[in-house]
Structure formats: structure tokens, C-alpha cells
C-alpha positions in Angstrom: 7.5 147.1 33.4 8.6 150.4 34.8 8.7 148.9 38.3 10.8 146.0 37.1 13.2 148.4 35.3 13.5 150.6 38.5 14.3 147.5 40.6 16.9 146.3 38.1 18.5 149.7 38.1 18.5 150.2 41.8 21.8 150.1 43.7 20.5 147.6 46.2 19.5 145.2 43.3 22.9 145.5 41.6 24.8 144.9 44.9 22.4 142.1 45.9 22.8 140.4 42.5 26.6 140.4 42.6 26.5 139.5 46.3 24.2 136.6 45.5 26.7 135.2 43.0 29.4 135.6 45.6 27.4 133.8 48.2 26.3 131.0 45.9 30.0 130.4 45.0 31.1 130.5 48.6 28.3 128.1 49.5 29.3 125.8 46.7 32.9 125.9 47.8 31.8 125.4 51.4 29.9 122.4 50.3 33.0 120.8 48.9 35.1 121.9 51.9 32.6 120.5 54.4 32.4 117.2 52.4 36.1 116.8 52.5 36.3 117.6 56.2 33.4 115.2 57.0 35.0 112.4 55.0 38.6 112.8 56.2 38.3 114.0 59.8 34.7 113.2 60.9 32.6 114.9 63.7 35.5 114.9 66.2 37.8 116.7 63.7 35.0 119.1 62.9 34.8 120.1 66.6 38.6 120.7 66.8 38.5 122.8 63.6 35.6 124.8 65.1 37.6 125.6 68.3 40.7 126.7 66.3 38.6 128.9 64.0 37.1 130.6 67.0 40.6 131.0 68.5 42.0 132.6 65.4 39.0 135.0 65.1 39.6 136.2 68.7 43.3 136.8 67.9 42.4 138.8 64.8 39.8 140.8 66.7 42.4 141.8 69.3 45.3 142.6 67.0 43.2 144.7 64.6 41.9 146.9 67.4 38.4 146.8 65.9 39.5 149.2 63.2 37.3 147.7 60.4 34.1 149.5 61.3 36.1 152.6 62.2 37.8 152.7 58.8 34.5 152.3 56.9 32.9 155.2 58.9 36.0 157.4 58.6 36.4 157.0 54.8 32.6 157.6 54.3 33.0 160.9 56.1 36.4 162.1 54.8 37.2 160.2 51.6 38.2 163.5 49.8 40.7 164.5 52.6 43.9 162.7 51.6 46.0 164.0 54.4 43.6 162.8 57.0 43.3 159.4 55.3 47.1 159.0 55.1 47.4 159.8 58.8 44.7 157.3 59.8 45.9 154.5 57.5 49.5 155.0 58.5 48.7 154.9 62.2 46.4 151.9 62.1 48.6 149.9 59.7 51.8 150.3 61.8 49.9 149.8 65.0 48.4 146.4 64.0 51.7 145.3 62.5 53.6 146.0 65.8 50.9 144.4 67.9 50.7 141.3 65.6 54.5 140.8 65.8 54.4 140.9 69.7 51.3 138.6 69.7 53.1 136.3 67.3 56.0 136.0 69.7 53.6 135.1 72.5 51.9 132.5 70.3 55.2 130.9 69.5 56.5 130.8 73.1 53.2 129.5 74.6 52.2 127.1 71.9 52.1 124.1 74.3 49.8 125.9 76.8 47.5 127.1 74.0 47.3 123.6 72.5 46.1 122.3 75.8 43.6 125.1 76.2 42.1 124.8 72.7 42.4 121.1 71.9 42.9 119.4 75.3 45.6 116.9 76.5 44.7 114.3 73.9 45.9 116.2 70.9 49.2 117.8 70.0 48.9 120.5 67.4 51.6 122.9 68.7 53.0 123.4 65.2 49.9 125.2 63.9 50.3 127.9 66.6 53.9 128.4 65.6 53.0 128.7 61.9 50.2 131.1 62.9 52.7 133.2 64.9 55.0 133.5 61.9 52.4 134.6 59.4 50.1 136.7 61.8 51.3 140.1 60.5 50.3 139.2 56.9 47.0 137.8 58.0 46.1 140.9 60.0 47.2 143.2 57.1 44.8 141.4 54.8 41.9 142.4 57.0 43.2 146.0 57.0 43.3 146.1 53.2 39.7 144.7 52.8 38.5 147.4 55.2 40.0 150.0 53.0 38.3 148.6 49.9 35.0 148.5 51.7 35.4 152.0 53.1 35.8 153.5 49.6 32.5 151.8 48.6 34.2 149.4 46.2 31.4 146.8 46.8 32.3 144.7 43.8 36.0 144.7 45.0 35.0 143.3 48.4 32.8 140.7 46.8 35.6 139.6 44.3 38.0 139.4 47.2 35.5 137.2 49.0 35.1 134.9 45.9 38.9 134.6 45.4 39.4 134.0 49.1 36.9 131.1 48.9 38.7 129.4 46.0 42.1 129.8 47.8 40.6 128.3 50.9 39.1 125.4 49.0 42.4 124.5 47.2 44.4 124.7 50.5 41.8 122.7 52.4 41.5 119.9 49.9 45.2 119.6 49.4 46.1 119.7 53.1 43.2 117.6 54.5 43.6 114.8 52.0 47.3 114.6 52.9 47.4 115.5 56.6 43.9 115.0 58.0 43.0 117.2 61.0 46.5 118.8 61.0 46.0 119.8 57.4 42.5 121.3 58.1 44.0 123.5 60.9 47.0 124.5 58.8 44.7 125.6 55.9 42.9 128.1 58.2 46.3 129.6 59.0 47.7 129.8 55.5 44.7 131.1 53.5 44.9 134.8 54.7 48.5 135.0 53.4 47.3 134.7 49.8 44.3 137.0 50.6 46.8 139.7 51.5 48.0 140.1 47.9 44.5 140.0 46.5 43.4 142.7 49.0 46.4 144.8 48.2 45.6 144.7 44.5 42.0 146.0 45.0 42.9 148.6 47.6 45.7 149.9 45.5 43.3 150.6 42.5 41.5 153.2 44.6 44.2 154.4 47.0 47.9 154.1 46.4 48.9 152.3 49.6 52.7 152.5 49.3 52.6 156.2 48.4 50.4 157.2 51.4 51.4 155.0 54.3 54.5 156.3 56.2 55.6 155.9 59.8 56.2 159.7 60.0 52.4 160.1 59.8 51.9 158.0 62.9 49.6 159.9 65.3 48.8 158.6 68.8 45.7 160.7 69.0 44.2 158.6 66.2 44.6 155.5 68.3 42.7 157.2 71.1 39.9 158.2 68.7 39.6 154.6 67.5 39.6 153.3 71.1 35.9 153.0 71.3 35.9 150.6 68.4 38.6 148.5 70.1 36.4 148.2 73.2 33.4 147.1 71.1 35.4 144.4 69.3 37.1 143.3 72.5 33.7 142.3 73.7 32.1 140.8 70.7 35.2 139.6 68.7 37.2 138.2 71.6 34.8 137.2 74.3 32.3 136.1 71.8 34.7 133.7 70.2 35.9 132.4 73.6 32.3 131.9 74.5 31.9 129.6 71.5 34.9 127.6 72.6 33.5 127.3 76.2 30.1 126.1 74.9 31.7 123.6 72.6 33.9 122.3 75.3 30.9 122.0 77.6 29.2 119.9 74.8 32.2 117.7 74.6 32.2 117.1 78.4 28.4 116.4 78.6 27.5 114.9 75.3 30.8 113.8 73.7 33.1 115.2 71.1 30.9 114.0 68.2 28.0 116.1 69.5 30.3 119.1 69.5 31.1 118.2 65.9 27.4 118.0 65.0 26.9 121.5 66.5 29.9 122.8 64.5 28.4 121.3 61.4 25.1 123.0 62.0 26.9 126.3 62.7 28.7 126.0 59.3 25.4 125.5 57.5 24.0 128.5 59.3 27.1 130.6 58.3 26.5 129.8 54.6 23.1 131.3 54.4 23.9 134.1 56.8 26.7 135.1 54.4 24.2 136.8 52.2 22.7 138.9 55.0 26.1 139.7 56.6 27.8 140.9 53.4 24.7 142.8 52.3 24.5 144.6 55.6 28.3 145.4 55.5 28.3 146.5 51.9 25.1 148.4 51.5 23.2 149.1 54.8 26.1 150.0 57.1 27.5 152.7 54.9 24.0 154.1 54.5 23.5 154.2 58.2 26.9 156.0 58.6 25.8 158.9 56.4 22.2 159.1 57.8 21.8 162.5 59.4 19.0 161.9 61.8 16.6 159.3 63.2 14.2 159.6 60.3 16.9 158.7 57.7 18.1 155.8 60.0 14.6 154.6 60.2 14.2 154.5 56.5 17.4 152.4 56.2 16.2 150.0 58.9 12.8 149.5 57.3 14.2 149.1 53.9 16.1 146.1 55.3 13.0 144.7 57.0 10.7 145.2 54.0 13.0 144.3 51.1 15.4 141.7 52.6 13.8 139.9 55.6 10.7 138.4 53.8 12.9 136.7 51.1 15.4 135.6 53.8 12.6 134.0 55.9 11.2 132.2 52.8 14.7 130.9 52.1 15.0 129.6 55.6 11.7 127.8 55.4 13.0 126.0 52.3 16.2 125.2 54.1 14.2 123.6 56.9 12.2 121.3 54.7 15.4 120.4 52.7 17.4 119.8 55.9 18.0 116.1 55.5 19.0 116.5 51.9 21.4 119.4 52.9 23.1 117.3 55.6 23.6 114.4 53.3 24.9 116.7 50.6 27.3 118.6 52.8 28.4 115.7 55.1 27.8 112.0 55.3 25.8 109.4 57.4 27.9 110.1 60.5 26.3 113.6 60.6 22.6 112.5 60.5 22.0 114.0 63.9 22.6 117.5 62.5 19.2 117.5 60.8 17.5 117.5 64.2 19.2 120.9 65.1 17.8 123.0 62.2 14.5 124.2 63.7 15.8 126.1 66.7 19.0 127.2 64.8 16.8 128.8 62.1 14.6 130.5 64.7 17.7 131.9 66.4 19.1 133.1 63.0 15.9 135.0 62.2 16.0 136.9 65.5 19.7 137.4 65.1 19.3 139.0 61.7 16.5 141.2 62.9 18.8 142.4 65.6 21.8 143.0 63.5 20.5 146.1 61.6 19.5 147.7 64.9 22.8 146.8 66.8 24.7 148.5 64.0 23.6 151.8 65.5 26.1 151.2 68.3 29.0 151.3 65.8 27.5 154.1 63.6 27.0 156.4 66.6 30.0 155.0 68.6 27.7 154.1 71.6 30.4 152.2 73.4 28.9 151.9 76.9 25.4 150.6 75.9 27.0 148.3 73.4 29.4 146.7 76.0 26.5 146.3 78.5 24.1 144.8 76.0 26.7 142.4 74.4 28.0 141.3 77.8 24.5 140.5 79.0 23.7 138.7 75.8 26.8 136.5 76.0 26.3 135.8 79.7 22.7 134.8 78.9 23.8 132.6 76.1 26.5 130.9 78.2 24.1 130.4 81.1 21.2 129.1 78.9 23.6 126.8 77.1 24.9 125.2 80.2 21.3 124.8 81.6 19.7 123.6 78.4 22.5 121.2 77.6 22.2 119.6 81.0 18.4 119.3 80.4 18.0 118.5 76.7 21.5 117.3 75.6 22.7 118.6 72.2 19.3 120.1 71.4 19.8 122.4 74.3 22.6 124.4 72.6 20.4 125.5 69.7 17.4 126.1 71.9 19.6 128.4 74.1 20.8 130.1 70.9 17.2 130.8 69.7 15.9 132.0 73.1 18.9 134.2 73.6 18.5 136.0 70.3 14.8 136.4 70.8 15.6 138.3 74.1 18.3 140.3 72.3 15.9 141.4 69.6 13.3 142.5 72.1 16.0 144.5 74.0 17.3 146.1 70.8 13.7 147.0 69.7 13.0 148.7 73.0 16.4 150.5 73.1 16.1 151.8 69.5 12.3 152.3 69.5 12.7 156.0 68.5 14.5 154.9 65.3 12.1 152.1 64.5 8.8 153.9 65.2 9.6 157.6 65.0 
């Protein structure tokens, strides 16, 4: 009984419990969203939505300068130094606003070229790029506010923002898709962050009075330089990584047809649902602990806590997902998506190795190891691109998930060797 009581009272259990509720709600909402997308736009529309999501993610990565991880680390170290916090927040806030405004102008002016690049010549969705251009500053600011909430360790606040965001996305998606089809699906991706901005502001303001501490007079160019390493890291993973997904999806379209690209996007969405649990748990609990770890021994304890207390349950959950794959596909989509059930095995294998790698790769951000991060990430992305092109030509749509699994197996081996002193010290 004492053991059960200790588990219930542990910080990890409390965060995991609330996080589990958040993930279950997001999965439930995702179920409804996926069903609506499947019914109204089909596999081809799913592929187009996937390309646009990747494009927006790359834009957000560039305009935010990778400050998210930097803010979490900075607040964890200097949360009691209000003057330093004000300088950092003011500098980053005005920087991303200025960049997003200029980026928005570019999106508006080159909407036709971007439409052809992302959707091809058969589709005309220029208007969604123009809407994105207009609301980009609010969208980027919402990411800034969520980072502030996370940095102050308001775990429940981050989770509540996630839950509220999911409901907002659901309402927008259902309303817009049922009335405007694919166009509505794309538009819902653009509009959801606008509402999230106000939710994020409310939670951030409960801990740190935003309007009383962010002033242009506190702008400091040196701070931008100090956060430069984070920008380089996100430039690689956040931008090139998203463009890589678009390239692989377009290759699938060219070799196997747009429906096959839609099947892969459907599989990726399912994967993202169960990876939500791991991703948010790492961000909320394990990353801040790694930030304050003083040496390799303390870092090792955090890594092995993750491997011992999280991974076994995660793998068991994935085994259940595999055996329930046909039921899951029918639940989330419709008969048009039956092919997706054949993609689960290698996708799940890849997700396991990806998760094992995540906790190790965090050391790059914790210790600001820019050069090794850039090299390892570039090599991983080039390997994934090359393997995808090769395996798709050999095995068709199965090749894309096979390449994913093989790539993350190699990445996990590489991370284990590079951080062997932390794992085995």
C-alpha cells in the first residue's frame, strides 16, 4: 500500500495522469476530425491537408527562431530574475512579431507560386496562403505564450491549453469541412491558432504579467545572438524536416498515386495520436529535469527513469494498437482507407526507436550542442529521404514506413553511441 501511495503522490504520476486525460481527449477529438476529413475529402484531400500542415509547421519554425526550447531552459535557470526575464521576453516577442509580419507579406505576394509548390497545378488554394499571411503574427505569438507557460513549470496550464486547442480545432474543422470541403480543412488549420493566442495569454498572464513586462525599450540584440544556436537547431529539424515530409509525400503521389499519399498521411495521424502522450510527457516533465541536471550522473537518472517507467507501458500500448489496427482504421476513417492497416507494423517499429532516441537527442538542446545536432539531424533526414525513394520504388507504399523504421533504428544506434557516457556511466 505504501508503494501505491508513493506512486500516486509522485510528480510524474500526477503529470502523467493529467496528461493522459489530455491525450485521451485529443485522441477522441482527433477521431472525430479524422472521420470528418475521411468522409468529406477522402484520401486525396488527406494528402493535401498533410502537405499544408507540414508547410505551416516549417513557417512557424522559421519565424519563432527556435525560441521554445530556449525559453524553457532560460526560465528554469533564472525564473527569479525578473529583469532578465523581461529583457528576454521583450526581445523575442518583438523579434518574432517583426519577422512574422515580413514573412506574411511574402506569403501574400507569392501565394500563387506557393500554391503550385505545395498543391501542384491541379489545385487552386491561393486564398489560404493569403489568410495565413494576415493572421501569422497571432499564430506565432500563441506559440510564444505557450512556451512561457511551459517554462514556468505550469504543467497543468500547458495541458489545459492543449485540451482547449483541440476543442477549438474540432469545431472549426467540422464547421468548415462540412461546408467547404478541402478548402475548409485547410482554412481550419490557419484559423485555430488565432483562438489559441487568447487562451495562451490567459494562462501565461496568471504567472507572469505579460503587458507589464514586455517593452520595446528592453530589446537587446545580444539576446538574439545568445538564442542563435536554438534557431540553427530548429532550422534543421523544424524547417528541413517538414519540407522533407512534403518531398516524400510528393514522391508517393508521383509513384503510387495521390490516394497512397493520403493513406500514409492517415497512418501518420494515427501515429501522432499515441505519440502525443510521450511527446507532451517529455516536454512537461523530462526536459525540464534534464535542464537542471548538474552532471552526467543526474542526466543518466532522468534517461533511465524514462526507459524504466514509461517505455514498457508505451510498448505494451503499441502492441495493443497493432492487434486492433483494422478496428482503429474503420473507427477513424472509412472503407476507402483499408490499405492503412497494412502500414502499422513498420510504423510502430519506427515509432519505438524514435521514442527511445528522443530522450537522448534532448541533450543537444539541454547542452546547446549545435554542431553535433546539425550533423546528426541532417544525416538522419538525408538517410530517410534516400531510403524512402529507394524503398518506395521497390515496395510501393510499404516502402515509406519501412524506410521510416530503418532510419530511426540507425538514429537510435547513433544516439546510443554518442551519449554512451550518459547512458552507461
